[in-house]
C-alpha positions, 0 to 999 in steps of 0.5 A: 087392787089396794093402791088407792088405799095405799096412797092415803095410808098416812091419812088413815093413820092420822084419821082422827086429825083428818076428820077434824082438820081444816080441809076435812071435807075434801080429805074425807071425800078422798079417803072414802073414794079410795075405799070405795074404788078398792071395793069396786076393783075387788068386786070386779076381780076375776072369779076363783073358787067359792072360798075366794069369792066368799073372801072377796065378798067379805072384804068388799063389805068391810071396805064399804063399811069402812067408808061409811065409818069414815063419813060418820067420824066426820059427821061426829066431828062436825057435831062436836065442833058446833 
């Protein structure tokens, strides 16, 4: 379920470098897609108990928020470079 994120683990570790790097736009797009793909996989996971569904919903919202944050970090980096 989190394979897309795991493939980009090193980029997440070095996020500050990624958002300011020469290839930042493509890297940020890849990271955001990994987060959003994982969120969608989680969203389509099999039903479980109410607690399971609640936990998945929270993780889903967290992954979507993380994607937005990564995008915002890139925008902030662009503004500071200008």
